[in-house]
C-alpha positions in Angstrom: 0.0 0.0 0.0 1.3 3.4 -1.0 0.6 6.2 1.5 1.5 9.8 0.8 1.9 12.8 3.2 1.3 16.0 1.3 4.3 18.3 1.5 3.4 22.0 1.8 4.1 25.0 4.0 2.8 23.5 7.3 4.5 22.1 10.3 4.2 18.9 12.4 5.1 16.6 9.5 7.8 14.9 11.6 5.2 14.0 14.2 3.0 12.4 11.6 5.9 10.4 10.3 6.7 9.2 13.8 3.1 8.2 14.3 3.1 6.2 11.0 6.5 4.7 11.9 5.0 3.4 15.2 2.4 1.4 13.3 4.8 0.2 10.7 3.3 2.1 7.8 5.3 2.9 4.7 4.9 6.4 3.3 6.3 9.2 1.1 6.4 12.9 1.8 5.8 14.7 -1.5 4.2 17.6 -3.3 4.4 15.8 -6.7 0.9 15.7 -8.3 1.4 12.3 -10.0 2.7 10.7 -6.9 -0.2 12.0 -4.8 -2.7 10.9 -7.4 -1.3 7.4 -7.6 -1.3 6.9 -3.8 -3.7 4.5 -2.0 -4.0 6.8 1.0 -3.3 10.6 1.3 -2.6 12.4 4.6 -2.9 16.2 4.7 -1.5 17.5 8.0 -1.2 21.0 9.1 0.1 23.5 11.7 0.3 27.2 11.2 -1.7 29.9 9.6 -4.5 29.4 7.0 -3.7 32.1 4.4 0.0 31.3 4.1 -0.7 27.6 3.8 -3.4 28.2 1.1 -1.0 30.5 -0.8 1.6 27.6 -1.0 -1.1 25.2 -2.1 -2.3 27.5 -4.9 1.3 28.1 -6.1 1.6 24.4 -6.8 -2.0 23.9 -7.8 -2.5 21.5 -4.9 -5.7 23.4 -4.0 -7.2 22.0 -7.2 -5.6 18.5 -6.9 -6.7 17.7 -3.4 -10.4 18.1 -3.9 -10.2 15.9 -7.0 -8.7 12.9 -5.2 -10.8 9.7 -5.2 -8.8 7.7 -2.6 -9.2 8.1 1.2 -7.8 11.5 2.3 -7.2 12.5 6.0 -6.7 16.1 6.9 -5.7 17.1 10.5 -5.8 20.4 12.4 -5.1 23.2 9.9 -5.3 20.6 7.2 -9.0 20.0 8.2 -9.7 23.8 8.2 -8.2 24.2 4.7 -10.6 21.5 3.5 -13.5 23.8 4.5 -15.0 26.6 2.5 -13.5 29.6 4.2 -11.5 30.6 7.3 -11.9 33.8 9.3 -8.1 33.5 9.9 -6.8 36.3 7.7 -10.0 36.2 5.5 -8.9 33.0 3.7 -10.8 31.2 0.9 -10.1 27.5 1.3 -10.8 24.4 -0.8 -14.5 23.9 -0.1 -14.5 20.1 0.3 -16.6 20.5 3.5 -19.6 22.8 3.4 -18.7 24.8 6.5 -16.8 28.0 7.3 -14.1 28.1 10.0 -14.6 30.7 12.7 -12.5 32.2 15.5 -13.5 31.1 19.0 -15.4 33.9 20.7 -13.7 35.7 23.5 -15.2 34.1 26.6 -14.3 34.7 30.3 -12.5 31.7 31.8 -11.4 30.2 28.5 -8.0 30.7 26.8 -7.7 30.9 23.0 -6.2 29.0 21.4 -7.5 25.9 23.0 -4.3 23.9 23.9 -4.4 20.5 25.6 -6.5 17.4 25.9 -10.2 17.3 25.3 -12.7 14.5 24.6 -14.6 13.5 21.5 -18.1 12.1 21.4 -21.0 11.2 19.0 -18.6 9.2 17.0 -20.2 8.2 13.7 -17.4 7.4 11.2 -15.2 4.4 10.4 -12.0 6.1 11.7 -13.4 5.9 15.2 -13.9 2.1 15.1 -12.8 0.6 18.5 -12.7 4.0 20.1 -15.0 5.0 23.1 -17.3 7.9 23.6 -15.4 10.6 25.4 -11.9 9.3 24.6 -9.3 12.1 24.9 -7.3 13.7 22.0 -4.9 16.6 21.8 -6.0 20.0 20.4 -4.1 23.3 19.7 -6.2 25.8 17.7 -7.9 29.1 17.9 -10.4 28.5 15.1 -13.1 25.8 14.8 -15.6 24.3 12.3 -19.2 24.6 13.6 -21.4 21.6 13.7 -22.8 20.8 10.2 -24.2 18.0 8.1 -20.7 16.6 7.7 -19.9 16.5 11.4 -19.0 12.9 12.4 -17.5 13.6 15.9 -18.0 16.4 18.3 -16.2 18.2 21.1 -16.9 21.1 23.4 -14.7 24.1 24.2 -16.5 27.4 24.8 -19.2 25.9 22.5 -19.9 22.5 20.8 -18.1 22.1 17.4 -16.9 19.6 14.9 -14.0 17.4 16.1 -14.2 15.4 12.9 -15.7 15.8 9.5 -16.4 13.4 6.7 -17.6 13.7 3.1 -17.3 10.8 0.8 -13.6 9.8 0.7 -12.5 12.9 2.7 -12.0 12.6 6.4 -10.7 15.3 8.8 -9.9 15.8 12.4 -9.5 19.1 14.2 -7.2 17.5 16.8 -3.7 16.3 16.3 -4.1 12.5 15.8 -0.3 12.2 15.5 0.2 13.3 19.2 -3.0 11.9 20.6 -1.5 8.7 22.1 -3.3 5.4 21.6 -6.5 7.0 20.4 -4.7 8.9 17.6 -2.7 5.8 16.7 -6.0 3.8 16.3 -7.4 6.6 14.1 -4.4 6.3 11.8 -4.7 2.5 11.8 -8.3 2.7 10.9 -7.6 5.2 8.1 -4.9 3.0 6.6 -7.4 0.0 6.6 -10.1 1.8 4.6 -10.8 0.3 1.2 
């Protein structure tokens, strides 16, 4: 099986590689369109700022390639947000795979933004959460969120209830960092790599 990690201007790639190494997965880190198209599975990670990341994707026309993919694709954190329609972070038009806009957390007394740390996930209704439990904990670090929508397949709550995971057809996404979410994140990667 050929797994590709999309190479673009976003951090945390090494953490994703370590996570895949732990489960014995073979992978390639690349921005080559032909290599990405021919992969069996595609991982689209992300840390950083939306407009800069989208500019990099547009320069290489990856913003057109990614929505056209037919194999299973997994976006994480900023990767998930870039798969949405729009982000309030620097007024950024994104790829529009998911029919939802990414919003900044409202300033709320007693809550720090960005949300940084462990939080639970629940209402798990997607194949990546097979063998997980309601209210398992995963690791978040983000100041923007995707509201609940028809493509929400897992939820969490910080200041308000929002989408922890999204799915549309062959596209899956997680707001949290699966690669540093311990056994729960590892299981999500394992489930993703087992998708047909």
